[in-house]
C-alpha positions in Angstrom: -132.7 89.7 100.9 -133.3 93.1 102.4 -133.1 96.6 100.9 -133.9 99.8 102.7 -133.6 103.5 101.7 -131.3 105.6 103.8 -131.0 108.9 102.0 -132.1 110.0 98.5 -128.9 108.5 97.1 -128.0 105.7 99.5 -129.5 102.4 100.5 -128.9 99.5 102.8 -129.0 96.0 101.2 -128.0 92.5 102.2 -124.5 91.7 101.0 -124.6 88.9 98.4 -121.8 86.5 97.4 -121.2 88.4 94.2 -120.3 91.4 96.4 -117.2 89.6 97.7 -114.7 91.5 95.4 -116.2 94.8 96.4 -116.2 94.0 100.1 -112.6 92.7 99.9 -111.5 95.9 98.1 -113.3 98.2 100.6 -111.6 96.4 103.6 -108.2 96.5 101.9 -108.5 100.2 101.1 -109.0 101.0 104.8 -107.4 98.0 106.4 -105.2 99.9 108.9 -108.3 101.7 110.3 -110.7 98.9 110.1 -108.4 96.3 111.7 -107.8 98.7 114.5 -111.5 99.1 115.4 -113.5 96.3 113.8 -113.7 92.7 115.2 -114.4 91.2 111.8 -112.2 92.9 109.2 -108.9 91.1 110.0 -110.5 87.8 108.8 -111.3 89.3 105.4 -107.9 89.0 103.6 -109.1 87.8 100.2 -112.1 87.6 97.9 -112.7 84.1 99.1 -112.6 85.1 102.7 -115.0 88.0 101.9 -117.3 85.5 100.2 -117.3 83.2 103.2 -118.0 86.1 105.5 -121.0 87.2 103.3 -122.3 83.6 103.1 -122.3 83.3 106.9 -124.1 86.6 107.2 -126.6 85.5 104.6 -127.2 82.3 106.5 -127.9 84.3 109.7 -130.3 86.6 107.8 -132.1 83.6 106.3 -132.5 82.1 109.8 -133.7 85.5 111.2 -130.7 85.6 113.6 -128.6 88.4 112.1 -127.4 90.1 108.8 -124.7 92.2 107.3 -126.1 95.0 105.1 -123.9 97.0 102.9 -124.5 100.8 102.6 -124.5 101.6 98.9 -124.4 104.7 96.7 -125.1 103.2 93.3 -122.6 100.5 92.9 -120.1 101.9 95.4 -120.0 100.2 98.8 -119.6 103.0 101.4 -119.9 100.9 104.6 -122.2 98.6 106.3 -124.4 97.7 109.2 -123.9 94.2 110.6 -126.6 92.7 112.8 -124.4 90.5 114.8 -127.3 88.8 116.5 -131.1 88.8 116.8 -132.6 86.8 119.6 -136.3 86.3 119.0 -137.0 84.9 122.4 -135.5 87.8 124.4 -136.2 90.3 121.6 -132.7 91.8 121.6 -130.4 92.5 118.8 -126.8 93.7 118.5 -125.7 96.1 115.7 -122.4 97.4 114.5 -121.5 99.9 111.7 -118.6 100.8 109.6 -117.8 103.4 106.9 -115.0 103.8 104.4 -112.8 106.8 105.1 -114.2 108.6 102.0 -117.7 108.3 103.3 -117.1 109.6 106.8 -118.2 113.0 108.1 -121.5 113.0 106.2 -123.8 111.5 108.9 -124.2 108.2 106.9 -123.2 105.9 109.8 -125.9 107.5 112.0 -128.5 107.5 109.3 -127.9 103.9 108.2 -127.8 102.7 111.9 -131.0 104.6 112.6 -132.7 102.9 109.6 -131.5 99.5 110.9 -132.7 100.2 114.5 -136.2 101.3 113.2 -136.4 98.2 111.1 -135.5 95.9 114.0 -138.2 97.6 116.2 -140.9 97.6 113.6 -140.3 94.4 111.6 -138.4 92.1 113.9 -140.3 93.3 117.0 -137.1 93.5 119.1 -137.3 95.5 122.3 -133.6 96.3 122.7 -130.8 97.1 120.3 -127.3 96.9 121.7 -124.0 98.4 120.4 -120.5 97.5 121.6 -117.9 100.1 120.7 -114.2 100.0 121.6 -114.0 102.4 124.6 -111.5 104.6 122.9 -113.4 104.8 119.6 -115.1 108.2 120.1 -116.6 108.3 116.6 -118.3 105.0 117.0 -119.6 105.9 120.5 -121.1 109.1 119.1 -123.1 107.1 116.5 -124.5 104.9 119.2 -125.5 108.0 121.2 -127.0 109.8 118.2 -129.4 106.9 117.5 -130.5 107.0 121.1 -128.2 104.5 122.7 -127.6 105.0 126.4 -124.3 104.0 127.9 -124.8 101.0 130.2 -121.3 100.1 131.1 -118.0 98.6 129.9 -117.4 95.0 129.0 -113.8 94.4 130.0 -111.6 92.6 127.4 -114.7 91.4 125.6 -113.4 91.0 122.1 -110.0 90.2 120.5 -109.3 93.1 118.2 -105.9 94.3 116.8 -103.9 91.6 118.6 -105.3 92.0 122.1 -108.5 91.7 124.2 -110.2 95.1 124.1 -112.7 96.8 126.4 -116.0 97.7 124.8 -118.6 100.3 125.9 -122.1 98.9 125.8 -124.9 101.1 124.6 -128.6 100.2 124.3 -131.7 101.8 122.9 -135.1 100.4 123.8 -138.2 100.3 121.6 -140.0 102.5 124.2 -137.3 105.1 124.5 -138.1 108.6 123.2 -136.5 109.3 119.9 -133.2 111.2 120.2 -133.4 115.0 119.8 -131.5 114.8 116.5 -133.9 112.3 114.9 
């Protein structure tokens, strides 16, 4: 079970099964936006589905192959950083990020993602962190760029999102890359 400080009043921590109602409510509150951009939210349609999602993420974390950390301010779930995969052989990880509408515009996605990237480099000894953002999701692409991700190309029709196969821009940051200017 992971917990990391992001800002003076926010922290990242592993989602737990008892967070299912909170996660379900957060997704429902922003469902139209989340389902448009996120590849996982459309499956979270109930507290039971949220619990199953959290349990799968906890299994990945226990195995050292991924995670889904919630971004919390006190007891309020603001968003999260999913570690979709961690490959210990090739030392590569894939991260995502999401924020509730109320939490946007405060730099929290960038801060939380930067904390997760630093953790992966320092504690999991990965060499490469990848991000896949819908090509038209400008805000998500900016987060990847702010944490040092460099655009490498587009994966055509790589994920089924919002009822269709969607193109995703692929960004990556390497352990040896210089920190971004805004860090």
